[in-house]
C-alpha positions as CSV (number, residue, x, y, z in Angstrom):
1,M,-12.8,264.4,122.3
2,K,-14.2,261.3,124.0
3,H,-12.1,262.0,127.1
4,L,-13.3,265.6,127.2
5,K,-16.9,264.4,127.0
6,Y,-16.4,262.1,130.0
7,I,-14.7,264.9,132.0
8,L,-17.7,267.3,131.2
9,I,-20.2,264.6,132.3
10,L,-18.3,263.9,135.5
11,A,-18.0,267.7,136.3
12,L,-21.8,268.2,135.7
13,S,-22.7,265.2,137.8
14,S,-20.5,266.5,140.6
15,A,-22.1,270.0,140.4
16,M,-25.6,268.5,140.5
17,G,-24.7,266.3,143.5
18,T,-23.3,269.4,145.4
19,L,-26.6,271.3,144.6
20,Q,-28.7,268.4,145.8
21,A,-26.7,268.0,149.0
22,Q,-27.1,271.7,149.6
23,D,-30.9,271.5,148.9
24,L,-31.1,268.5,151.3
25,K,-29.2,270.4,154.0
26,E,-31.5,273.4,153.6
27,L,-34.6,271.2,153.8
28,M,-33.3,269.4,156.9
29,K,-32.6,272.8,158.5
30,E,-36.0,274.0,157.7
31,N,-37.7,270.9,159.1
32,R,-35.6,271.2,162.3
33,E,-36.6,274.8,162.7
34,N,-40.3,274.0,162.1
35,R,-40.1,271.1,164.6
36,E,-38.4,273.3,167.2
37,A,-41.0,276.0,166.6
38,N,-43.8,273.5,167.1
39,Y,-42.3,272.2,170.3
40,A,-41.9,275.8,171.5
41,K,-45.6,276.3,170.9
42,W,-46.8,273.3,172.8
43,G,-44.2,272.7,175.4
44,P,-40.5,272.3,176.4
45,T,-37.8,272.4,173.7
46,S,-34.2,271.3,173.8
47,D,-33.2,274.9,174.8
48,H,-35.1,274.6,178.1
49,N,-34.7,272.4,181.2
50,G,-38.2,271.0,180.7
51,M,-39.1,270.8,184.4
52,G,-42.6,271.4,185.8
53,Y,-45.7,269.8,187.2
54,V,-49.1,268.6,186.1
55,V,-52.4,268.7,188.0
56,R,-54.7,265.9,187.0
57,A,-58.4,265.3,187.7
58,G,-60.4,262.4,186.2
59,F,-63.2,259.9,186.4
60,V,-62.3,256.4,187.4
61,L,-63.8,253.2,185.8
62,G,-62.8,249.6,186.2
63,G,-63.0,246.7,188.5
64,T,-61.3,244.0,190.6
65,T,-61.0,240.8,188.5
66,P,-59.4,237.4,188.2
67,L,-57.1,237.0,185.2
68,P,-58.2,234.8,183.4
69,L,-61.7,234.0,184.6
70,P,-61.6,230.8,186.7
71,K,-63.8,227.8,185.8
72,E,-66.0,228.4,188.9
73,I,-67.4,231.6,187.3
74,R,-69.7,230.3,184.6
75,K,-71.4,233.5,183.5
76,I,-71.2,237.3,184.1
77,N,-74.7,238.7,184.5
78,E,-73.9,242.2,185.6
79,F,-70.9,244.5,185.7
80,A,-71.3,248.1,186.9
81,P,-68.2,250.2,187.8
82,K,-68.8,252.3,190.9
83,G,-67.7,255.5,189.3
84,G,-65.1,257.2,191.4
85,F,-62.7,260.1,190.9
86,S,-59.0,260.8,191.0
87,L,-57.1,264.0,191.8
88,G,-53.4,264.4,191.8
89,I,-50.2,266.1,190.8
90,D,-47.2,264.8,188.8
91,G,-43.7,266.4,188.6
92,Y,-41.8,265.9,185.3
93,K,-38.3,266.5,184.0
94,Y,-37.5,266.4,180.3
95,F,-33.9,265.5,179.2
96,N,-34.6,266.6,175.6
97,T,-37.6,267.2,173.4
98,K,-38.7,263.6,173.6
99,W,-37.5,261.7,176.7
100,G,-38.2,262.5,180.3
101,L,-39.1,261.2,183.8
102,S,-42.3,261.7,185.8
103,A,-43.4,261.0,189.4
104,G,-46.6,261.8,191.1
105,L,-49.1,261.5,194.0
106,R,-52.8,260.9,193.5
107,F,-55.8,260.5,195.6
108,F,-58.5,258.1,194.3
109,M,-61.9,256.5,195.0
110,Q,-62.8,253.4,192.9
111,G,-65.0,250.4,193.0
112,M,-67.5,248.1,191.2
113,R,-70.5,245.9,191.5
114,T,-70.7,242.5,189.6
115,G,-73.1,239.7,189.4
116,A,-72.2,236.2,188.2
117,E,-73.5,232.6,188.0
118,V,-71.0,230.4,189.8
119,K,-70.5,226.7,190.4
120,N,-68.5,225.0,193.2
121,Y,-67.4,228.5,194.3
122,N,-65.5,228.5,197.6
123,M,-67.3,230.7,200.0
124,A,-67.7,231.7,203.6
125,I,-71.2,233.1,204.3
126,V,-73.0,234.4,207.3
127,M,-76.2,232.5,208.2
128,G,-77.8,233.9,211.3
129,E,-75.0,234.2,213.9
130,D,-72.9,231.5,212.2
131,V,-70.3,231.6,209.5
132,V,-70.5,228.5,207.2
133,E,-67.8,227.7,204.6
134,G,-68.2,225.4,201.6
135,R,-68.8,225.3,197.9
136,F,-71.6,227.5,196.6
137,T,-73.5,227.1,193.3
138,G,-75.9,229.8,192.2
139,T,-75.9,233.6,191.9
140,D,-73.2,235.8,193.5
141,I,-73.3,239.6,193.8
142,T,-70.0,241.3,194.8
143,E,-69.2,244.9,195.6
144,T,-65.8,246.4,196.0
145,R,-64.7,249.9,197.1
146,M,-61.3,251.3,197.6
147,T,-60.0,254.7,198.6
148,G,-56.3,255.6,198.8
149,F,-53.2,257.1,197.3
150,T,-51.1,256.1,194.3
151,I,-47.4,257.0,193.6
152,P,-46.4,256.4,190.0
153,V,-42.8,256.7,188.6
154,T,-42.8,256.6,184.8
155,A,-40.7,257.2,181.8
156,T,-42.0,259.9,179.5
157,Y,-41.9,259.9,175.7
158,R,-43.3,262.6,173.4
159,V,-44.5,261.6,169.9
160,G,-44.5,265.0,168.2
161,A,-45.3,268.2,170.1
162,R,-48.8,267.2,171.3
163,W,-48.8,263.5,172.2
164,T,-47.1,262.3,175.4
165,F,-46.9,258.7,176.7
166,N,-45.9,257.5,180.1
167,L,-45.1,253.9,181.3
168,G,-43.8,252.7,184.6
169,P,-44.5,251.1,188.0
170,Y,-46.8,252.4,190.7
171,V,-47.6,251.6,194.3
172,S,-51.0,252.3,196.0
173,Y,-52.0,252.4,199.6
174,W,-55.7,251.8,200.4
175,I,-56.8,253.7,203.5
176,Y,-60.3,252.3,203.0
177,R,-61.1,249.0,201.4
178,D,-64.3,247.0,201.2
179,F,-65.2,243.6,199.6
180,D,-68.6,242.3,200.4
181,G,-71.7,240.7,198.8
182,E,-74.4,238.1,198.9
183,V,-75.3,234.8,197.4
184,F,-78.8,233.4,196.6
185,D,-80.8,231.3,194.1
186,G,-78.7,228.2,194.8
187,Y,-77.1,226.0,197.4
188,L,-74.0,225.6,199.5
189,R,-72.3,222.3,200.0
190,E,-70.8,222.6,203.5
191,G,-67.1,221.9,203.7
192,S,-66.7,220.2,200.3
193,P,-68.5,219.7,197.0
194,V,-70.1,216.6,198.5
195,G,-70.9,218.0,201.9
196,Q,-74.3,218.8,203.4
197,K,-76.5,220.8,201.1
198,I,-77.9,224.1,202.3
199,T,-80.4,225.7,200.1
200,I,-80.3,229.5,199.8
201,G,-83.3,231.1,198.2
202,A,-83.6,234.5,196.4
203,D,-85.9,235.7,199.1
204,N,-83.4,235.0,201.9
205,P,-79.9,235.6,200.6
206,A,-76.7,234.9,202.6
207,S,-74.1,237.6,203.0
208,Y,-70.3,237.7,203.2
209,D,-67.7,240.3,204.0
210,F,-64.0,239.8,203.3
211,S,-62.9,243.5,203.8
212,D,-60.6,242.7,206.7
213,D,-58.8,240.2,204.5
214,M,-57.7,242.7,201.9
215,R,-54.2,244.1,201.7
216,H,-53.4,247.8,202.3
217,F,-50.7,247.9,199.5
218,S,-51.1,247.3,195.8
219,W,-48.5,247.6,193.0
220,G,-48.5,247.3,189.3
221,M,-47.8,249.1,186.0
222,E,-49.3,252.4,184.8
223,F,-49.7,253.5,181.2
224,C,-50.9,257.1,180.4
225,A,-51.5,258.9,177.2
226,D,-51.9,262.7,177.1
227,F,-53.0,264.9,174.2
228,R,-52.4,268.6,174.4
229,I,-55.5,270.7,173.3
230,K,-53.9,274.0,174.5
231,K,-50.4,274.9,175.5
232,H,-51.2,274.2,179.2
233,L,-54.2,271.9,178.9
234,N,-54.4,268.2,178.2
235,V,-57.0,265.5,177.9
236,F,-55.7,262.1,179.2
237,G,-56.4,258.5,179.7
238,L,-54.4,256.2,182.0
239,L,-54.6,252.6,183.1
240,D,-53.4,251.2,186.4
241,W,-53.0,247.4,186.1
242,G,-52.5,245.8,189.5
243,M,-50.1,242.9,189.7
244,N,-50.6,241.6,193.2
245,D,-53.7,239.9,194.7
246,V,-56.0,242.3,196.6
247,F,-56.2,239.7,199.4
248,K,-53.6,238.9,202.0
249,S,-51.4,235.8,201.3
250,D,-52.9,233.8,204.2
251,F,-56.5,234.3,203.0
252,E,-57.8,231.1,201.5
253,T,-61.5,231.4,201.1
254,V,-61.3,232.9,197.6
255,T,-59.1,230.3,195.9
256,F,-57.9,232.5,192.9
257,S,-56.2,235.9,192.8
258,L,-58.1,239.1,192.2
259,F,-56.3,242.1,190.6
260,P,-57.4,245.8,190.5
261,L,-57.7,247.0,187.0
262,Y,-58.8,250.7,186.7
263,A,-58.7,253.4,184.1
264,T,-59.0,257.1,184.6
265,F,-60.1,259.7,182.0
266,G,-59.9,263.4,182.6
267,M,-58.2,266.7,182.2
268,A,-54.7,267.8,183.1
269,Y,-53.2,271.3,183.5
270,Y,-49.5,271.8,182.8
271,Y,-47.5,274.3,184.8
């Protein structure tokens, strides 16, 4: 009787395990079908080649900045992005419901205005018909403006049916670039920190223009996040983080590197 009891318990356990395995298989199948239906509602599924293109339009915010801030910049008094815009198109290819590849071409306009208190800031300023170089202490106002094209090549990853993330390198070409400003409310030590002192008042600022010393090419990394609000319509935010100095390698007036760091927020239409 004892052996029969054990046999019955073993048989019952085996039957329950089989039923649980069948229930689990049915649940997994149902979840898979629901997931496929959700992807079919919002975009490519594993049954499609997942190829297409995206038209993007957005508003650009950001600036050109040293990373980290050098000791010469003592205080930021003002920062105002010169709101620009971006318009472009991306082509994409999905290899399955999650992973893909994207490449694009975008036109952009971007810029900023910033004001800072600086000390011993290397500077070449225009005074009358002369250009005087030295170390400036006082207030510096800088404006930058760039117009050009960007080509990003990114990996694409979908988190669920509605969120898409892109990460990869980009290269930009500036067809127009401008970097100028003025200094005032301080003094310039000509040639070195102990050179002749030239006072520059707020009522008679000195100007500078380093536009011709800027590069034409910039490269860096791009991160983009898309959220699908309709089957063919997304809202997105992307960040282009420049990784090379905006100035040419032989330019020595600005003694630290400046990097373009700009974000774009807008709408995208998927075809």
